[in-house]
N, C-alpha and C positions, 0 to 999 in steps of 0.2 A: 412775715407769712408763716403761717402755720404748717408743721409737718410732723411726722411719726419721728421719733427719737430712738436712734439705735444705741445698745449697750454693748461694750466688749467687757467680758468679766475676766478679773485677774486672778481668780482663785488658784489657777494651777499654776502661776509664776510668781508675780509681783506681790500678792497676797502673802504668801508665805516667805518671800524673800524680805517682805516689811516686817512681819511677825516673828519670823522663827528663823531668821538667817539662811531661807532657803534650803531646808532640809526635809522638806515633804519628800517621801519616797514614791516612785511611780505605783507601788504595789497599793500604797494608800489612796492613789487618785483612780485606779481602775474600776473600782465598784460605781462610781459615780459618772463615768463617762457616757454609758448610753444615755443616762437621763439628762446630762449637760447638752447632748448633741441635739435633743428634741426640745429645748427651751425656746429657740429662735434669736439667739445673740447674734449681734453681727460679726464676732469672732469672739474666739477663746485666747487669751495669751496664755501660752504653754511652755514658750522656749526660749533661748537666748538669755542675755543678761548674766545674772549670776549662777543661773541653773548649770551651766555647763562647766563651770568650775567645782562647784559644790557636788554634782553628780560624782565624778571622778574621785575628787579630793576625800570627801567624808560619806558618801552612800555607797560607793563600790558600784556604780552603775555606768553604763555607756549612754552618754547624754544622746547619741545618734540612736541607738535602741529605744530609748525613751520617746525620741521624737517619732519614730516608726511606729511604736505601740498607740502613741495618740492618734495617730492618723489613721490606724486600723479602725478604732472606734468612734473617731469624730468623722463620720461619713458626710453630714451635712454642713457641718460649721466650720468654717475656715481656721485654722491655727495661727495666730499671730506670735511673731516673735521680736526681740529687742536685739539690735545689731548697734555696735558702737563705731559706727562709720570705719575709717582706716584702723581704727583699734580691734575691728572686729567683735569677739568674744572674750578677748584678754585685755591686756592693760598697757600694751605697746603699739606703735606704728607697725602695719605689715605692708610687704610689698604688695604691687598691685595684682601680681599673680595669684597671690594667695586669697586675696579679697574676692576676685573673679571665681576660683574654684570653690571657696568656702559658700559664696550666694548660689552658686550652681547646685552645689550638694543639700543645700538648705531646701530649695525649692524642689529636688528631687525627692527628699526623704519626707516631704509633707507640708512644709510652710506654705501659707496660704497669703498671708499681709507680713511684709517686712516694715516694722518701725525702724527708722535708721536715725542716728543723732550724732552730732558733735558735741563733747562736753564744753567745748569753746565756743560754739556757734560758727565754727570756721568753715565757710561753704568750701574751702579747698580740700577739707579732709572728708568731704563726701561726694567728692568727685567720681573716684573709682568704684564706691559702693553702689551710688545711685545708678552708674552707668550699667552695672553688672545686673542690679535688679530690673531694670528696665530690659535689657537684653534677654533675660531668663523669663522674667516675669511675664513680659508681653506675649510671649508663646503660650504660657499658661492662660492669661487672661483672654486670648483669642476663643478659646473653648469654654471658659467658665469665668465671667465677668467678677465673680465674686472672690477670685483668686488671682495670685500673681500682683498683688496691689503694692506700690512703692509709697510709704508713708514716711516723709521726712517732718522730723520733730523739731521745733524750737526749745531748746534748753530755757525754761523761764526762770528769770529771777530779778532780783532789784537791785540796782547800784546807779550812780550818777549817768552811765551811758546807757543802761537798758530802759530806754523809753518807748512809748506807743509806736513812735515813728521808727524805731529801730526793729521792733518786731515784725511791723508791716512790712518794711523792706526786705528782711530776711525771709519771710514767708514768700514774697514774689519772686525773689531769688530762687527759693527751692522748688517753687512751681515752674518756674522758667527752665529749672533743670531736669523736669521731668515728672516731679511729685503728684500721685494722684491724690492723696490726702496731706493735709498740714496738720501736724499735732501741736498743740500746746502743751510741752511735756513741764508740768508744775511738780515737781519731785519733791520739794520741801514744804508745799503747801503754802506758799507765800503769795500765790494770786487770790486777793480778796474779792467777794462777790461783785462789788459795783466795778471793780478793774475788770473783772471777768467779763461783764457785760459790755465795757466799753472796747476791749481789745476783740472779742469775738465778733462784734457790730463792725469793727474797723476791717478785720478779715474779711469778713463776708462782702462788703462793699469792693474791697481791693482784688480779691480773688475771681477766678472765673467760676461761673455758676455750678459746673459739673466737679470742682474741687470740693472734696468734703473736709469738713473742719472737725478735729477729733481732740477731745479736750481730756487730759489725763492730770487728776490731783490727787492728793492725799486727804487725811482728814486730822493730821497730826495737831492741828491748832482749833480744831472744832469747827471750821468754817466750810468744809467741803460739800457738805449738801446744799449748803447755800451758794457755793461757788458753782456748782452743777446746775442749779435752779436757775441762776441768773444768764448761764451761759445758753441755756436751752431756750430762755426768752430772748436771746439776742440772736438766736439762730444757727447753734452749733448742731452738727449732725450726729455725732457720736460721743458719747461720755463713757468713763471707765468706772466700773464699780467692783466691788468684792463681795461675794457672799458672805452674809453676816457672822458666821464664825472664824473667819479670819479677815473681817472689814472694819474700818473705822480705826481710831487710833493712827499709828503711822501708816496703815494701809490705806486703801481706796474707801470711799463712803460706800455704806452697805447696798447691796443691789436691792433688796426687799423694799425698803422704804421708799425708795424712788420709784420703782415699778408700782407701788401703791399710790404715791402721790401723782404721778402722771395719768393713773387710770382713768379712762372716760373723758379724757381732755384731749385739746387737739394735738398733743403731744404725746399720746398714749403710745408706750413701747410696743404694744402687742403681745406683752410676755405674760403669761398666765402665773399668778403668785401661787396658786396651790402647786404648779409644777416644781417650784424652787423648794418647797418645804422638804420633801424628802433628800434632796441634795444637800440641804443646810444641816440637816439631822446627821447626814453621814459626816460632813465635815468639821461637826461639833466633836465628834469621836475622834477624829484626826486631830483637832486642835489640843484635845485632851492629852492624847498621846504624845504630842510635840512637847507640851507643857511637862509633862511626867518625864521627858526625857532629858528637859533642861533647855531646849533649844528655843522655846517660846517663853520669853519674859512678860509676866502681866503687865509691866510698866510700861509697855509700848503701846498699849490698848487705851493709855489714859489721854486726855487733851493736855497737850503743854503749849501754852502760848508764847512761851520762851524762844519756840522755834522761830517766831516772827523776827526775833533777834539773833539768834545763833545760824539761822538757815540752813539747818543740819536736817537731809532727807532722811525718810524713815529708815530706808535699807541702811544707810550710813548709820544712823542712830544706833540699831540694833547690832549692828557688827562692832561699833565701838565698845557697846556695852558688854559684848561678849569677850572682846579683846580685853577689856580693864578686868574684867572678872577673872578671866584665866591668869592674867599677871598680878592679880591680888591686889589692884588698884582701883577698886570701884569708888572708893572716896575722893577720887581725884575727877570723876565725870564732870561737875559743874565748873572746874577750873579748865579742863579741856574744851568743854562746850563755849567757855568765854573766850579763850584763845583763837576758836576757828575764825571768827569773823577778822580778827586781828591779821590773822596769817593770809586769808582770802583777800584782805586790802593790800598787803604787802604784794601779793601776786598778780594784781591787776584785774581784780574782782571776777574770776573765771565763775561760772555756776557751778554751782556742787552737785555734781552727778559723775559717775564712774567714767574716766580714771580719777577727774580732777577731785572729787570728793574724797577718795583714799588717799591721795596726794596731801591735800589740805588737813584732812583728819589727823592722818599719821604725822606730819610735822608738828601739828597742834599739841598732839600727845607727847611727842618728844621736846618741844619746847618746855612742856609743864613739868614732865618727869626730870628732864637734865636739870632744871632749875635755872636756866639761861637759854635765850632765845636764839635759835640757828645755832647753838653751839656744835650740835650734830646735825647733819643734812642727809636726806635721803638721795640717792641718786634721782628718783623720779621728781623731786622738789628742784634739784638743780637743772633736769632736763626741761622742766616747766618755765622756768626762768631764762633757760637758753633758746626757747622759741621752739622746741622740738615735738611739742605736742601741737603747736600752731600759734596763730595770732591770738594774743590776749585781748580781752575787751580795752582794757586800759592801760597806761604806762605803770610799769611795777616801781616799787619803792627801791630807788637807786642805791641807797645806802644798803639796804637788806641784800640786793643784788649782788653787790660787791663781795659782801660777806660769803653769799651762797656760791656765786659763780667761780670766784678766785682767778679771774682771769679769762677763763672759759669763753671763748666766742660764741655770739649769738647768731641764729638764722632768721631770715625773714621769708624764705621760700616755702612752698609747700614742703613740709618734712619728709613725706614718702618719696621725695624726688631723690633722695639720698639713697634709697634702698634699691639693691639688686634684687632680681627674681629669686625667690626663695623655695618655691614648691619641690622641684626636682631634687635639690639637694636634701630638703627633708625627707622626701620620700626615701632616698638612698640610705640615709641614716635610719629610719625606721626599718627597712628592710633588712639592713646590715645588724640590727641589734635583734632580728628575730621576730619582731611584735607585729609586722603588717599583717592584716588579715582583710583589709579594706581601705578605701581611698581615705574614708573620713578619719582613719588613725593617724594618717599624716596631719589632719586639720586639727584633731585634738592634741598632738605632739607640739605642733607649730604655737597653738594658744597656751599651753602650760607644759612644757617638757619635763620636768620633774613630776609633776602630778600625774601627767599621763602615762610616764614611763612606770611609775609605781602602780598605777592601775593596771597596764598591760602586764606587769609581772603577776598581780594578782588574779587577773583574768586567766593568764595562763596555767597558774598553780590550781584554780578551779577547775579549768578544762582538762588537766591530766589527772583529775581524781584527788587532789590533795584537800584535805579539810578546808573549807572556806575560813574558818574560825583561826586556824593554823596560819593560813595565808595571811589574815590581816595581822598577824604579830610580826610579820616581816620576814618569815620563813619560807624561801620559795625554792622549788626544785631547778631554778635555771640560774 
C-alpha cells in the first residue's frame, strides 16, 4: 500500500554523536532551529543519548536548558529523545522512582516523542520506563496527537539467536506493553537491504495498523540508502536521516538524496528540497568548526565494510577513535576492532548499543592493551556476566565467566528489583552540597554524579561572577 513517508532528522543529536562525539553546542544549533521547524519533519531528534553526558562534561551546558531552548524554537515539530530504558540517560540501572521522575521532567521540558530501548532487548528493563511514558505521554497526546508518543526500539543485530521470528515476537511484546511506534534500531548498519524489506514486511503484517514502524539505520557500510528504500517499499512509516553536512558514514543516510528520490512518487515526503539548502549550508560551517576543534575525525565519513564483521556502531567507533587518540594508541584500532566480536561472543551476543557497546568496547581495548584477554576486567563487564544488566540473548562463555566473575553470584530476575527508591536521598545530597536550583539538577546528579558536581561548581562560579575561563581550570569560589 502506497503512502507518504515521514522523516526524523538526527542533525541535532545522533548525527553529531556519530561524527563528532556529540560535541555540537546549543549556540551552533540556534540559527537553524526556526528553519528546521518549517521543514515538515515527523520529528527532530535533539536530546537524550550521549548529549546529556557531553553537555555537562565537555560543553559546560545544562542539558535541561538545551531542551528548553529547543522547545522554545521548535514550535511545530516534536522533539524526539533517546532513553536507555532502566539505564535512563546514564550507564547503570536506576530505581523505578527515578525512572518515573525523569520521564515526567522530559515531557515537562519539551520532549514530544520518547524512543526507549534496552541494550539487551530485555522487556523487563522497559517495564518502568514505558509505564511512565504512557502515564505522562497520554496526557499530552490527548491534547496533541503528535506528542506524548511512546516509541519502543528493537536493538537490531545479527547472531545465531537474532532471527526474524525473534524480532517479530519482541515487537509484538512491546506493542502489547503500550508502544505507539516500533523502531528498528540498526545502530551499526548491519541490516542489509533485502533483510530490511523482509523484516519490515513481517512487522507490518504482525502489528496493528495504527502502530507506526520507524527505521533507524546508519551508513557506515554504505548500504544505508538502500536499506531505507527497501524498507519504504515494504511499508515502513518513518525513516531516520541526517542533513548531508553530518550525514552518511557512521551517521544516518543523508536527508536530501532521499527527499529527492521520493519526490513525485507515491512515497513523496512532502518536504521541499529548497528549504533544506540554507539549513545544510549552516551545518556545513558547524561541521567545519567541529573538525577544526578536533572533535570530528574525517575517517568516520568513509564507508567501512569491515563494520559488517566488527559490528561496531558509529557512535562507538568515533568514541573508540577519540579514546585511542588521547591514549596515543591509534595504531591499535584494528586490533581492538578485531577483538570486539570475540568479546561479544563471550558475553552471549549482546547487541552493541549503549551501554553494552561501551562495556564490550572497553573490554576489547583492555584485552588488546594488556596483551592478555581478561587479565583486567571492568566492573561493568563483571556486572554484564552476572546478569545485572538483564538477560543476555545467549549463554555466556563459561570459561571466561569463571575468570571474570571469580565466584560472584549471578541473578536471573529484573535487575532493578534490587534497587531501593533513590530520588529523595539524592535530592537531599544535592541540597546539602548547595547545588540545588531545580528538580532537574537531581536527575543530572543521579545520572552522572561527578560530572554533574563539576558542572554545578562551574555554573555557580559563573553565576557569582568568576571568569568562566578561570572556572574551567578548576578554580572555584566554593
